C-alpha positions as CSV (number, residue, x, y, z in Angstrom):
1,M,-20.1,19.7,18.1
2,T,-17.2,20.2,15.7
3,S,-17.3,18.3,13.1
4,L,-13.5,16.5,12.0
5,P,-12.1,16.8,8.5
6,V,-13.1,13.7,6.5
7,A,-10.1,11.1,6.4
8,S,-9.7,11.3,2.9
9,T,-8.9,14.9,2.6
10,F,-6.8,15.2,5.7
11,L,-5.3,11.9,3.6
12,A,-4.4,14.2,-0.2
13,Q,-2.9,16.2,2.7
14,V,0.1,14.2,3.6
15,P,2.8,13.5,1.2
16,R,3.1,9.5,0.9
17,V,3.7,7.0,-1.9
18,S,1.5,4.6,-1.9
19,L,2.1,1.2,-1.6
20,L,1.3,0.6,-5.5
21,A,3.5,3.3,-6.5
22,D,6.6,1.7,-4.3
23,L,6.2,-1.7,-5.6
24,E,5.6,-0.8,-9.3
25,D,9.2,1.2,-8.5
26,F,10.8,-1.8,-7.2
27,L,9.4,-3.6,-9.9
28,A,10.5,-1.4,-12.9
29,R,14.4,-1.3,-11.2
30,H,14.5,-5.3,-10.6
31,R,12.5,-7.0,-13.2
32,P,15.6,-6.8,-15.6
33,H,17.6,-9.1,-12.8
34,G,15.9,-12.4,-13.3
35,G,13.2,-13.9,-11.0
36,L,10.4,-12.5,-8.7
37,V,8.8,-14.1,-5.7
38,G,5.8,-12.4,-3.8
39,D,4.5,-13.1,-0.8
40,A,2.1,-11.6,1.7
41,G,2.2,-12.7,5.4
42,E,-0.8,-14.2,7.3
43,P,-3.5,-10.7,8.5
44,R,-3.3,-9.9,11.7
45,A,-5.6,-7.2,13.6
46,N,-3.3,-4.1,12.7
47,G,-2.4,-5.4,9.0
48,Y,0.2,-8.2,7.3
49,E,3.4,-8.2,5.5
50,V,4.0,-8.1,1.8
51,T,7.3,-8.7,0.9
52,V,8.8,-9.5,-2.9
53,A,12.5,-10.9,-3.6
54,C,14.5,-10.1,-6.3
55,A,17.0,-12.6,-7.6
56,C,19.6,-9.9,-7.3
57,G,19.4,-10.2,-3.2
58,V,17.3,-7.0,-2.3
59,T,13.9,-7.3,-1.1
60,F,10.9,-5.1,-0.5
61,V,9.3,-5.3,2.6
62,R,6.3,-3.2,3.6
63,W,3.4,-3.8,7.0
64,I,-0.1,-2.8,5.4
65,T,-2.5,-1.8,7.8
66,P,-6.3,-2.2,7.2
67,A,-6.6,1.2,6.5
68,E,-4.0,1.6,4.5
69,A,-5.3,-1.6,2.5
70,A,-8.8,0.0,2.1
71,E,-7.5,3.0,1.0
72,E,-5.4,1.3,-1.9
73,L,-8.3,-0.7,-2.9
74,A,-10.9,2.7,-2.8
75,V,-8.1,4.2,-5.3
76,L,-8.2,0.9,-7.2
77,G,-11.4,0.7,-7.5
78,G,-11.9,4.7,-8.6
79,M,-13.4,6.0,-5.4
80,T,-12.6,9.4,-4.0
81,Q,-13.5,8.4,-0.3
82,V,-13.3,4.9,1.4
83,P,-17.1,4.7,2.7
84,W,-16.1,3.7,6.1
85,W,-14.1,6.5,7.1
86,D,-15.6,9.3,6.5
């Protein structure tokens, strides 16, 4: 039986910006404009939507899958692998 690569190894090779990095960039650029209002939609089986609206009229919108949420939490918690992906 062929073993599959560990998900975290594969993800490390895929260039993508994390939710946290995207959100931090948005906040840094838009905080000077005034108020920001954030919301996370109702969780569904395939994920949930995160929005942050700026007073200038621009809105950050990102759909988060359960796998992305688990990965972000693992990174924030200092884990190198998401256990249930292995």
